[in-house]
C-alpha positions as CSV (number, residue, x, y, z in Angstrom):
1,M,-0.1,-0.2,0.3
2,A,2.7,2.4,1.2
3,S,4.6,1.1,-2.3
4,A,1.5,1.9,-4.3
5,S,1.0,5.3,-2.8
6,F,4.2,6.5,-3.4
7,T,4.3,5.5,-6.9
8,L,1.3,7.4,-7.1
9,W,3.1,10.8,-5.4
10,E,5.6,9.9,-7.9
11,M,3.1,10.1,-11.2
12,S,1.9,13.4,-9.6
13,F,4.9,15.3,-9.3
14,C,5.6,13.8,-13.2
15,G,2.6,15.5,-14.5
16,L,3.3,18.9,-12.9
17,V,6.9,19.3,-14.3
18,L,5.9,17.7,-17.7
19,T,2.7,20.6,-17.2
20,A,5.2,23.1,-16.1
21,Y,8.0,22.1,-19.1
22,V,4.5,22.5,-21.9
23,V,3.2,25.7,-20.4
24,M,6.4,27.4,-19.9
25,P,7.2,27.4,-23.5
26,L,3.6,28.7,-24.4
27,I,3.8,31.7,-22.4
28,A,6.9,32.4,-23.7
29,L,5.7,31.6,-27.4
30,I,2.2,34.0,-26.3
31,N,4.7,37.5,-25.3
32,R,6.8,36.7,-28.1
33,L,4.0,37.2,-30.3
34,K,3.1,40.0,-28.6
35,R,5.9,41.8,-28.9
36,P,5.4,42.9,-32.9
37,A,1.9,44.2,-31.1
38,Q,3.9,46.3,-28.2
39,A,6.6,47.9,-30.5
40,R,4.1,49.9,-33.1
41,K,1.7,50.8,-30.0
42,S,5.1,52.1,-28.4
43,G,5.9,54.1,-32.1
44,A,2.1,55.2,-32.4
45,M,2.2,57.0,-29.4
46,M,5.8,58.4,-29.9
47,E,4.4,59.3,-32.9
48,C,1.0,61.0,-31.6
49,E,3.2,62.5,-28.9
50,K,5.5,64.2,-31.1
51,C,2.8,65.1,-34.1
52,S,0.7,66.7,-31.0
53,V,3.7,68.7,-29.4
54,D,4.6,70.2,-32.5
55,L,1.0,71.2,-33.4
56,M,1.1,73.3,-30.0
57,H,4.2,75.1,-30.9
58,S,3.0,75.9,-34.3
59,L,-0.2,77.3,-33.1
60,V,1.9,79.0,-29.9
61,P,5.9,79.4,-31.1
62,H,6.5,80.7,-27.6
63,A,4.7,78.1,-25.7
64,A,6.8,76.5,-23.1
65,L,6.0,72.4,-23.7
66,P,7.7,69.7,-22.3
67,D,9.2,66.6,-24.4
68,Y,7.2,64.0,-23.1
69,R,3.6,63.9,-21.4
70,F,3.8,61.2,-19.0
71,R,0.9,58.6,-18.7
72,G,1.4,56.3,-16.0
73,M,4.0,58.2,-13.8
74,H,2.6,61.6,-12.0
75,L,5.4,63.6,-10.8
76,K,4.8,64.5,-7.3
77,M,5.3,68.0,-6.5
78,S,6.2,68.5,-2.6
79,A,9.8,68.5,-2.3
80,V,12.3,66.6,-0.5
81,H,15.3,67.7,1.7
82,V,17.8,66.0,2.7
83,G,19.9,66.8,5.7
84,F,23.0,65.0,7.5
85,D,25.5,65.8,10.3
86,D,28.6,63.4,11.3
87,V,27.5,60.8,9.7
88,G,29.8,57.5,10.4
89,V,29.7,54.0,9.8
90,K,31.8,51.2,12.6
91,L,32.5,47.3,11.8
92,K,31.0,45.0,14.2
93,N,35.0,44.6,14.8
94,G,34.7,48.1,15.9
95,K,37.0,49.3,13.2
96,C,35.8,53.0,12.1
97,I,35.3,53.3,7.8
98,L,33.3,56.4,8.2
99,E,33.3,59.3,10.4
100,G,32.7,63.0,10.4
101,V,30.6,63.3,6.9
102,T,28.2,66.4,7.5
103,G,25.9,68.4,4.2
104,E,22.6,68.1,2.6
105,F,20.5,67.5,-0.5
106,R,18.6,70.2,-1.7
107,P,15.5,69.5,-3.5
108,K,15.7,69.8,-7.2
109,K,19.2,69.4,-7.3
110,V,22.0,67.0,-8.7
111,A,24.7,66.4,-6.3
112,A,27.9,64.0,-6.9
113,I,29.7,62.1,-4.6
114,M,33.6,61.8,-5.8
115,G,36.5,60.3,-4.6
116,P,38.8,57.8,-5.5
117,S,38.4,53.6,-4.7
118,G,38.1,52.8,-1.2
119,A,37.5,56.3,-0.2
120,G,34.1,55.9,1.2
121,K,31.5,56.7,-1.5
122,T,29.4,53.6,-1.3
123,T,29.4,53.1,2.9
124,F,28.4,56.6,3.2
125,M,25.3,55.9,0.3
126,N,24.5,52.5,2.4
127,A,25.1,54.1,5.9
128,L,22.5,57.3,4.0
129,C,20.0,54.3,3.0
130,G,19.7,52.5,5.7
131,R,21.5,49.6,4.2
132,C,24.9,49.2,6.3
133,Y,23.8,45.7,8.1
134,Y,27.7,45.0,8.1
135,G,28.2,47.5,11.1
136,T,26.6,50.3,12.6
137,T,25.5,53.8,11.5
138,S,26.2,57.2,13.7
139,G,25.1,60.7,13.3
140,E,21.9,62.4,12.3
141,I,19.9,62.2,9.3
142,R,16.7,64.6,8.7
143,I,13.9,64.4,5.9
144,N,12.7,68.0,5.7
145,S,13.9,69.0,9.0
146,Q,13.0,66.3,10.5
147,V,14.9,63.8,12.2
148,S,14.5,60.4,10.0
149,S,16.0,58.2,7.6
150,I,15.7,58.0,3.8
151,A,14.7,53.7,4.5
152,E,11.5,55.1,5.8
153,I,10.2,56.5,2.9
154,K,11.1,54.0,0.4
155,N,8.0,54.7,-1.6
156,F,9.6,58.1,-2.7
157,R,13.5,56.9,-3.1
158,G,15.2,54.2,-5.4
159,F,18.4,53.1,-4.7
160,V,20.2,51.9,-7.7
161,P,23.5,50.1,-6.7
162,Q,26.7,49.4,-8.6
163,D,26.2,46.2,-9.7
164,D,23.4,45.8,-12.3
165,I,20.5,43.6,-10.6
166,V,18.8,42.8,-13.6
167,H,17.7,39.6,-15.2
168,E,19.4,38.3,-18.1
169,H,17.0,36.0,-19.3
170,L,14.9,38.5,-19.5
171,T,13.8,41.2,-22.5
172,V,14.5,44.9,-21.5
173,R,10.4,45.2,-21.3
174,E,9.7,42.7,-19.2
175,Q,12.5,43.9,-16.4
176,L,10.3,46.8,-16.1
177,Y,6.7,45.5,-16.4
178,Y,8.0,43.0,-13.5
179,S,9.7,45.6,-11.4
180,A,6.4,48.1,-11.8
181,R,3.8,45.2,-10.7
182,L,5.9,44.8,-7.8
183,R,6.8,48.4,-7.0
184,N,3.1,49.7,-7.5
185,A,-0.3,49.4,-4.9
186,E,-1.4,45.7,-6.0
187,D,-4.7,47.0,-7.5
188,T,-3.0,49.1,-9.5
189,S,-4.5,48.3,-13.1
190,R,-2.8,46.3,-15.8
191,K,-2.8,49.9,-18.5
192,V,-1.5,52.0,-15.5
193,I,1.1,49.4,-15.7
194,N,2.1,49.5,-19.1
195,Y,1.6,53.6,-19.2
196,I,4.1,52.9,-16.8
197,V,6.4,51.0,-18.7
198,E,6.2,53.1,-21.6
199,D,7.1,56.3,-19.2
200,V,10.1,54.9,-18.3
201,L,11.0,53.5,-21.9
202,N,10.9,56.5,-23.2
203,V,12.5,58.5,-20.2
204,M,15.4,56.4,-20.5
205,Q,15.7,56.0,-23.9
206,L,15.0,52.0,-24.5
207,V,12.4,52.2,-26.8
208,D,14.3,50.9,-29.6
209,V,15.5,48.0,-27.5
210,Q,12.7,47.2,-25.8
211,H,12.4,43.9,-26.3
212,S,16.2,42.5,-26.6
213,L,17.5,40.2,-23.9
214,V,19.7,42.3,-21.5
215,G,22.0,39.2,-21.6
216,N,25.5,38.7,-20.3
217,V,28.8,38.6,-20.9
218,E,28.6,34.6,-22.1
219,R,25.6,35.9,-24.5
220,R,25.2,39.2,-26.1
221,G,22.7,41.4,-24.9
222,I,21.8,45.4,-24.7
223,S,24.6,47.6,-24.5
224,G,26.4,48.5,-21.2
225,G,25.2,51.6,-21.3
226,Q,21.8,50.5,-21.7
227,R,21.8,47.9,-19.1
228,K,22.9,50.7,-16.7
229,R,20.0,53.1,-18.0
230,V,17.6,49.7,-17.3
231,N,19.2,49.0,-13.9
232,I,17.9,52.6,-13.1
233,G,14.7,52.5,-14.9
234,V,14.0,49.3,-12.6
235,W,14.1,51.7,-9.7
236,D,12.1,54.8,-11.3
237,G,8.8,52.1,-11.9
238,N,7.0,53.8,-8.8
239,S,7.6,57.8,-9.6
240,V,10.8,58.2,-6.7
241,H,11.5,61.8,-5.6
242,L,14.8,60.6,-4.7
243,S,17.4,58.5,-6.8
244,V,20.6,57.0,-5.3
245,N,22.8,56.0,-8.4
246,G,26.2,54.4,-8.4
247,H,28.5,57.3,-7.3
248,S,25.6,60.1,-7.4
249,V,22.6,61.2,-5.5
250,K,20.0,62.4,-7.9
251,Q,16.8,64.3,-6.9
252,N,13.6,65.0,-9.2
């Protein structure tokens, strides 16, 4: 009886595996068949946007019009001011690797953190964003003059690490789509998610490679610069206020 039960379990497991092997290629085929239509839709949206801007310029030559009109991402008007005093980091063995960093990031400004290798740029950004899991952070961080942490405003900031975190077997559009689904509210409609993806593709200038695989060293995909833009776009899918990227901090 035990042997028969075990055999039935084996058959059920094999059936699930076979079903997965059949379903996954079908899903991949359906997605591949959808790509031309998505590309045509993206191109049509770009042409419509360009025509509308040209029409307004012809009617009102001196009108100040944006180059792109966002459909899914909504610009947040509130400003984020980040101040920090005497920020430092100590490792668990007591060694100090960062000490006495004081300054501020003003709204609507771009701030660059520059220095030689090993100067502590990444350590400082990790401390600022509450990502120093390997040590203890000291000092004071203020958000809009209130003592707080950037980690507490995760809905308004994005952290782009130095090393790319994109999936090599997904296309550019798939990377942005899945990120937008995960980073936005659960009840966000598919239409809004697709609009957000279109917004990021246009802002990051990735429309032409939206259906290209990201790839890796062994399998050629998009270029290094495009890969970095995808990496940034993955974190911009929820209309961030504050974007921390590589060696710089940028506010929108």
